[in-house]
Structure formats: C-alpha cells, structure tokens
C-alpha positions as CSV (number, residue, x, y, z in Angstrom):
1,M,0.0,0.0,0.0
2,L,1.4,3.4,-1.0
3,N,2.4,5.6,1.9
4,I,0.9,8.9,0.9
5,S,2.9,10.9,3.5
6,S,6.2,9.4,2.2
7,A,5.3,10.0,-1.4
8,F,4.5,13.6,-0.6
9,E,7.8,14.2,1.2
10,G,9.6,12.6,-1.7
11,S,7.9,14.9,-4.2
12,K,8.8,18.0,-2.1
13,D,12.5,16.9,-2.0
14,A,12.5,16.3,-5.7
15,M,11.0,19.8,-6.3
16,L,13.6,21.4,-4.0
17,K,16.4,19.5,-5.7
18,N,15.2,20.8,-9.1
19,Q,14.9,24.4,-7.9
20,I,18.4,24.2,-6.3
21,E,20.0,22.7,-9.4
22,E,18.3,25.5,-11.5
23,I,19.8,28.2,-9.3
24,L,23.3,26.6,-9.5
25,K,23.0,26.3,-13.3
26,R,21.8,29.9,-13.6
27,H,24.9,31.1,-11.7
28,G,27.3,28.6,-13.4
29,I,28.2,27.0,-10.0
30,K,29.3,23.5,-9.2
31,A,28.2,21.8,-6.0
32,Q,28.8,18.3,-4.6
33,K,25.8,16.0,-4.6
34,I,26.2,15.3,-0.8
35,H,26.1,19.0,0.0
36,I,23.0,19.5,-2.1
37,E,21.3,16.5,-0.3
38,R,22.3,17.9,3.1
39,L,20.9,21.3,2.3
40,I,17.6,19.7,1.1
41,K,17.3,17.8,4.4
42,N,17.9,21.0,6.4
43,I,15.4,23.2,4.6
44,E,12.7,20.7,3.7
45,P,10.7,21.5,6.9
46,I,10.4,25.2,5.9
47,S,10.2,24.7,2.2
48,E,6.6,25.9,2.0
49,A,7.7,29.3,3.5
50,L,10.6,29.8,1.0
51,T,10.1,32.4,-1.6
52,P,12.3,32.1,-4.8
53,V,14.5,35.0,-3.6
54,L,14.9,33.5,-0.1
55,L,15.7,30.0,-1.5
56,E,18.3,31.5,-3.9
57,S,19.9,33.3,-1.0
58,I,20.1,30.2,1.1
59,V,21.5,28.1,-1.8
60,L,24.3,30.7,-2.5
61,E,25.1,31.0,1.2
62,N,25.4,27.3,1.7
63,L,26.8,26.0,-1.6
64,T,29.4,28.6,-2.5
65,I,32.7,29.2,-0.9
66,G,32.6,31.8,1.8
67,E,35.5,31.2,4.2
68,S,38.3,33.8,4.0
69,Y,40.6,35.9,6.2
70,F,42.8,38.9,5.9
71,F,46.0,38.5,3.9
72,R,45.2,35.0,2.9
73,D,48.2,33.5,1.0
74,I,50.6,36.1,2.3
75,Q,53.0,35.5,-0.5
76,T,50.4,36.8,-2.9
77,F,50.3,40.2,-1.2
78,E,54.1,40.3,-1.0
79,K,54.2,40.0,-4.8
80,L,51.4,42.5,-5.1
81,R,53.6,45.0,-3.3
82,K,56.3,44.5,-5.9
83,I,54.1,45.1,-8.9
84,L,52.4,48.2,-7.3
85,K,55.7,50.0,-7.8
86,E,55.2,50.0,-11.5
87,R,52.6,52.9,-11.6
88,P,50.9,55.4,-9.3
89,S,47.3,54.3,-9.7
90,W,45.5,51.0,-10.1
91,N,41.9,49.9,-11.0
92,I,41.3,46.5,-9.3
93,L,38.5,43.9,-9.4
94,S,37.9,41.1,-6.9
95,I,35.7,38.3,-8.2
96,G,34.2,36.1,-5.6
97,C,35.1,38.7,-2.9
98,S,33.0,37.0,-0.2
99,R,32.8,39.2,2.9
100,G,35.5,41.6,1.7
101,E,38.6,40.5,3.4
102,E,40.5,40.3,0.1
103,V,39.4,43.7,-1.0
104,Y,40.3,45.4,2.3
105,S,43.7,43.5,2.4
106,T,44.4,44.9,-1.0
107,A,43.4,48.4,0.0
108,I,45.8,48.2,3.0
109,V,48.7,47.1,0.7
110,C,48.0,49.9,-1.7
111,N,47.8,52.4,1.1
112,E,51.2,51.3,2.5
113,A,52.7,51.3,-1.0
114,G,51.7,54.9,-1.4
115,V,49.6,54.3,-4.6
116,E,46.1,55.3,-5.5
117,C,43.7,52.4,-6.0
118,S,40.0,52.0,-6.9
119,I,38.7,48.5,-6.0
120,K,35.4,46.8,-6.9
121,G,34.3,43.5,-5.2
122,I,31.7,41.2,-6.7
123,D,30.1,38.1,-5.3
124,V,26.9,36.1,-6.1
125,N,26.0,36.0,-2.5
126,F,24.0,39.1,-1.4
127,Q,24.4,38.5,2.3
128,R,28.2,38.4,2.0
129,I,28.2,41.5,0.0
130,S,26.1,43.2,2.6
131,Q,28.7,42.2,5.3
132,A,31.5,43.4,3.1
133,K,30.0,46.9,2.9
134,V,29.9,47.1,6.7
135,G,33.5,46.1,6.9
136,C,33.4,44.6,10.5
137,Y,34.6,41.1,11.2
138,N,34.8,38.4,13.9
139,F,38.2,37.4,15.2
140,W,38.3,34.4,12.8
141,S,38.9,36.8,9.9
142,V,42.0,38.4,11.6
143,R,43.3,35.3,13.3
144,F,46.6,35.2,11.4
145,L,47.4,38.9,12.1
146,S,49.7,40.1,14.9
147,K,48.4,42.3,17.7
148,K,50.4,45.2,16.1
149,Q,48.7,44.6,12.7
150,I,45.2,44.4,14.3
151,E,45.8,47.7,16.2
152,K,47.0,49.3,13.0
153,Y,44.3,48.2,10.6
154,F,41.2,47.9,12.8
155,D,39.0,49.6,15.3
156,V,37.4,47.2,17.8
157,V,33.7,48.0,18.1
158,D,31.4,45.8,20.2
159,G,33.8,42.9,19.9
160,K,34.0,43.3,16.1
161,Y,37.2,44.2,14.1
162,C,36.2,47.1,11.9
163,V,38.5,48.3,9.0
164,K,39.8,51.8,9.7
165,K,38.5,54.7,7.6
166,Q,41.8,55.3,5.8
167,Y,41.6,51.8,4.2
168,R,38.0,52.3,2.9
169,H,38.5,54.9,0.2
170,N,37.4,54.2,-3.4
171,I,36.0,50.7,-2.5
172,E,32.6,49.5,-3.9
173,F,30.9,46.1,-3.5
174,F,28.4,44.6,-5.9
175,H,26.0,41.7,-5.9
176,G,26.2,39.8,-9.2
177,N,27.9,37.2,-11.4
178,I,30.8,38.1,-13.6
179,L,29.6,35.7,-16.3
180,D,26.3,37.5,-16.8
181,A,25.9,39.2,-20.1
182,G,25.6,42.8,-18.7
183,H,27.3,44.4,-15.7
184,S,25.6,47.5,-14.5
185,F,28.4,48.1,-11.9
186,L,31.0,48.4,-14.6
187,G,31.6,51.5,-16.6
188,K,30.8,51.2,-20.4
189,H,34.4,50.7,-21.4
190,E,35.9,50.0,-17.9
191,R,39.0,47.8,-17.8
192,F,41.1,46.7,-14.9
193,D,44.8,46.7,-14.1
194,I,44.4,43.7,-11.7
195,I,41.7,41.0,-11.3
196,F,41.7,38.7,-8.3
197,I,39.9,35.4,-8.9
198,R,41.1,33.2,-6.0
199,R,39.4,29.9,-5.1
200,V,36.6,30.7,-7.6
201,L,37.2,28.8,-10.8
202,L,37.0,25.5,-8.9
203,Y,33.3,26.2,-8.5
204,I,32.6,27.4,-12.1
205,E,31.4,25.0,-14.8
206,R,32.6,27.0,-17.8
207,I,36.2,27.7,-17.0
208,D,37.2,28.5,-20.6
209,E,34.3,31.1,-20.8
210,A,35.2,32.6,-17.5
211,I,38.9,33.0,-18.4
212,Q,37.9,34.6,-21.8
213,K,35.6,37.0,-20.0
214,I,38.2,38.0,-17.5
215,S,40.7,38.5,-20.3
216,S,38.3,41.0,-21.9
217,L,38.0,42.9,-18.6
218,L,41.7,43.3,-18.2
219,K,43.9,46.0,-19.8
220,D,46.5,44.7,-22.2
221,D,49.2,44.7,-19.5
222,G,46.8,43.7,-16.7
223,F,47.5,41.1,-14.0
224,L,45.3,38.1,-13.2
225,I,45.8,36.6,-9.6
226,F,44.9,33.0,-8.6
227,G,45.0,31.4,-5.2
228,A,48.1,29.7,-4.1
229,G,48.4,26.2,-5.6
230,E,45.7,26.7,-8.2
231,Y,46.6,25.9,-11.8
232,F,44.5,25.8,-14.9
233,P,46.1,25.0,-18.2
234,E,43.3,27.0,-19.9
235,V,44.7,30.2,-18.6
236,L,47.8,29.9,-20.8
237,E,45.7,30.6,-23.9
238,H,45.4,34.3,-22.7
239,F,48.1,34.9,-20.1
240,S,51.7,34.3,-19.2
241,P,53.2,33.9,-15.7
242,A,54.2,37.3,-14.4
243,F,57.1,36.0,-12.3
244,N,59.8,33.4,-13.2
245,D,58.4,30.9,-10.6
246,V,55.2,30.4,-12.7
247,G,53.1,31.2,-9.7
248,T,49.8,32.8,-8.8
249,F,50.3,36.0,-10.9
250,Y,49.6,36.0,-14.6
251,K,49.9,38.8,-17.1
252,K,47.9,39.5,-20.2
253,M,50.6,39.5,-22.8
254,S,51.4,38.6,-26.4
255,K,52.4,35.1,-27.4
256,Q,56.0,36.5,-28.0
257,S,56.2,37.3,-24.2
258,E,55.1,33.9,-23.1
259,H,57.0,32.1,-20.3
260,T,60.1,30.5,-21.9
261,E,59.5,27.0,-20.5
262,I,55.8,27.0,-21.5
263,K,56.6,28.3,-25.0
264,T,59.1,25.5,-25.4
265,I,56.6,22.9,-24.3
266,K,54.0,24.2,-26.8
267,S,56.3,24.5,-29.7
268,T,57.6,21.0,-29.1
269,F,54.1,19.5,-29.2
270,L,53.1,21.7,-32.1
271,G,55.9,20.3,-34.2
272,R,54.6,16.8,-33.5
273,H,51.2,17.5,-34.9
274,K,52.1,17.7,-38.6
275,N,51.7,14.0,-39.5
276,L,49.3,12.9,-36.7
277,T,45.8,11.6,-37.0
278,E,43.0,13.5,-35.2
279,I,43.0,10.9,-32.4
280,E,46.7,11.2,-32.0
281,K,46.5,15.0,-32.0
282,L,44.0,14.9,-29.1
283,E,46.3,12.7,-27.1
284,S,49.2,15.0,-27.9
285,V,47.2,18.0,-26.7
286,K,46.4,16.1,-23.5
287,Q,50.0,15.3,-22.9
288,Q,50.9,19.0,-23.5
289,E,48.5,20.0,-20.8
290,I,50.0,17.5,-18.4
291,E,53.5,18.8,-19.0
292,I,52.3,22.4,-18.4
293,A,50.5,21.4,-15.3
294,K,53.7,19.8,-14.0
295,L,55.5,23.1,-14.6
296,L,52.8,25.1,-12.8
297,K,52.9,22.7,-9.9
298,K,56.4,23.9,-9.0
299,T,54.8,26.8,-7.1
300,F,53.0,24.4,-4.7
301,E,56.1,23.8,-2.5
302,G,55.6,26.8,-0.2
303,I,51.9,26.2,0.6
304,E,51.1,25.1,4.2
305,L,49.2,22.0,5.3
306,E,45.8,23.6,5.8
307,E,45.8,25.1,2.2
308,R,47.0,21.8,0.7
309,I,44.2,19.8,2.3
310,K,41.6,22.4,1.2
311,L,42.9,22.2,-2.4
312,V,42.7,18.4,-2.4
313,E,39.2,18.5,-1.1
314,E,38.1,21.0,-3.7
315,Y,39.6,18.9,-6.5
316,L,37.9,15.8,-5.1
317,S,34.6,17.6,-5.0
318,K,34.8,18.2,-8.7
319,K,36.2,14.7,-9.4
320,A,39.5,16.2,-10.7
321,F,41.3,13.1,-9.4
322,Q,44.6,13.6,-11.2
323,K,45.0,17.2,-10.0
324,A,44.2,16.1,-6.5
325,Y,46.7,13.2,-6.8
326,D,49.5,15.5,-7.9
327,I,48.9,17.6,-4.8
328,V,48.5,14.8,-2.3
329,K,51.6,12.9,-3.5
330,E,53.8,16.0,-3.0
331,S,52.1,16.7,0.4
332,C,52.6,13.2,1.7
333,K,56.4,13.7,1.2
334,K,56.4,16.9,3.1
335,Y,53.9,16.0,5.9
336,Q,54.6,12.3,6.3
337,T,52.7,11.9,9.6
338,N,49.4,13.5,8.6
339,Y,46.9,10.6,8.4
340,L,44.3,12.7,6.5
341,L,46.7,13.1,3.5
342,W,47.4,9.4,3.5
343,K,43.6,8.7,3.6
344,Y,43.0,11.0,0.7
345,K,46.0,9.5,-1.2
346,T,44.4,6.0,-0.7
347,L,41.0,7.1,-1.9
348,I,42.4,8.8,-5.0
349,E,44.6,5.8,-5.9
350,L,41.5,3.7,-5.6
351,E,39.7,6.0,-8.0
352,L,42.6,5.9,-10.4
353,N,42.7,2.1,-10.1
354,N,46.3,2.2,-8.7
355,I,45.5,-0.8,-6.4
356,E,49.0,-1.7,-5.2
357,D,49.9,2.0,-4.4
358,A,46.5,2.3,-2.6
359,K,47.4,-0.7,-0.4
360,Q,50.6,0.9,0.8
361,S,49.0,4.2,1.4
362,L,46.2,2.5,3.4
363,Q,48.7,0.8,5.6
364,R,50.3,4.2,6.5
365,A,46.8,5.8,7.1
366,L,45.8,2.9,9.4
367,F,49.1,3.1,11.3
368,L,48.6,6.9,11.9
369,N,44.9,6.7,12.8
370,S,43.1,3.4,13.1
371,V,39.9,4.8,14.7
372,D,38.7,6.8,11.6
373,D,35.6,5.0,10.3
374,E,36.2,6.4,6.8
375,I,39.6,4.7,6.5
376,W,38.0,1.3,7.3
377,Q,35.3,2.0,4.7
378,I,38.0,2.7,2.1
379,K,39.7,-0.6,3.2
380,H,36.5,-2.5,2.5
381,A,36.3,-0.9,-0.9
382,L,39.9,-1.6,-1.6
383,D,39.5,-5.3,-0.6
384,F,36.5,-5.6,-2.8
385,R,38.3,-4.0,-5.8
386,T,41.3,-6.4,-5.2
387,K,39.0,-9.5,-5.3
388,L,37.4,-8.3,-8.6
389,K,40.9,-8.0,-10.2
390,K,41.8,-11.6,-9.3
C-alpha cells in the first residue's frame, strides 16, 4: 500500500532539488551531490515558506565558498607590493570577494605602498556583499594577524574588528555574477589593471568562458591573480606567468612574451602535430596540458598543510582526481605523519585504479589513525576491488 505521506515528502524533496539545481545552473556554479542533499534535508521542513528569492539566498550562502581571512596567501600580497611600484594608480576587481577580506587587504597594501587604487568587489551572495559593505569582522577573519597589525588596521567596536577609515577609500561592493551578459556596476568601457579570482574557478562550470571573460575585462598589460596552488592550463591561452616561478600572478601579454619554458613545451608539441591523425592530435594536446601542469605545480612547494588539504578536497569535490593526486603525493612527502593526507591518497589511488599503491597508502593511514571509520570504509572498498581483479 502506498504511503501517501512518504510520497508527498519525496515529491517535495524532488522539487527542491530541481529548484536548487536550476539556481546553481543559472549562476554557473558546481556543487557536490552530498552537499545538495544535506541542504535539502535541512530546509525541507520550511520549504513551503521559502520564496524564490529566499531560496536562492540560502543556496548561495550554503553551496558557494565563503571562508576567507585577511592577507590569505601572504606570498600573494608580498608579490602585489612589488608590482604596485610600476605605476601610481590602479583599478582593481575582486571576483568572488565574499565578505570583503581580500578587498580590504588589497586596499591596505595599496595604502602602505603609497599608490592610489580603486577597488570593486563582486560576489553572487547578497548576504556576504552586505557584510563586506559594513567592513566589520569576527576574530576568525583576523586570526593570522599580529596584535600590532590588528591595532594598525582595525578599530574594535562591540567585539568586532572594523576596518579603519583610511583603508575604505574608493571601494565598492556589488552583488552579481561576472559571467552574466551585462554588468551595471562596470563603466561602459571600464578595464582593470588587476583582477583577483582566487578559489573561484574550482566552483565554475565553464572555465574557458570565465577566463575569456576575465581577459576581456583586463587591460593589455593587466594582471590576473589566482589562489596559491591553483593551476588551470586553460589560462595559458590568454596569459603568461608574471614571475619566473610560474606562480599565482599572470599577465595578459602577447604570445611572444610567453613564459620561456611554457613556450618550449607548446612548440615541441606543435611540431609533432604535422603528421598525426585526429585521435593522435587529441592525445598530444592532453600530454601537453600534463607537461604544463607539472611546470605550474612547482609553485606548490611553499603552501602550508591547511591550504593543501583544502585544495585536495576542492579537486575531489569536482572529481579532478589527477590534479588532487599531484597535490596529495607531494604533500605526503612533506607531511609524512598526517593521516588525512594518506587517507585521501588511498582514496584517489583507488579511484585511479592504482591498487598496489593504494594498499601501501592505506597501511600508512591505518598506522597513523586506526579509529577513523572512513579509513575502514576505504579498506573494504579496496578489498572488494582487489577481489574483482583476481
């Protein structure tokens, strides 16, 4: 006999799922299935009271990245200080600016460098943009700053750390999506000297389109800034590394100015294409991307454990297993006693069907932490996969 109540609950969940997926699609955002299911479970009891606007706000708050802090990836801001010396004024855009920590960090660096700057921040999440406009933060956002820095940059008001007035000049925040056709917040022919897009492309479906859009918003000698450890071969179609270390800074430049090592890789593979079939050409292009990715990965050495784990988790969420594996292998060498890295290494090796390597990684993970249920679940999956291969 059909359980009418259960059927009704199921139909509500299906409707919510469709609405959420439509919101994500409209904004070009990726989200892991488990996160969508968790959100549906949480909001299902109040679903009848949710207006389309409120539901969209909840989805964007819960399924887009929002965690940040002042001077995140400190090496990035050290490099920023170097390039700011090149000219007296800068027009800057922060895409995915969240609650504004990146924007205000940039304003502080510009102020200390003695240059004029105009900064715009944009985010798809209306609530975070509202918080950014206020410019007051909990301790979590300033947790990596020294007492001297906090006293210099903030006024403490009712337990909140509020950015001082001198660091708020020429700053604007906008709610929106950079991939939308029109941008009312941009001047008709406005172009930027610097665009930050850190920890954003991991959540965008159309990376090629996003990079092309960003390129069109940058001046010819403009800089594009990624997060530490991020690398996307697609960016090399429009940009060249701004520093010799092939790091987080890229410059919009001509092909003639392309990074020497990357130019060599491309020309080598281009020469091979002359007498290849279409299938062989595709394989050659894929191998070229792998070689470039290896080159870009050189910058990963200086990233701390917390950032490494976040990057691995982000790549796992989008099923970019090879990229996650490149990071986790290198990280296991540097942090040999971190069980979480070895657990992820086992999981990725299982996904890549590297059974023997997975067995060795699993032994290390179990030795370091034998009480983690997920490790035992991975062991069962590995045992099952091993039996299937026999």
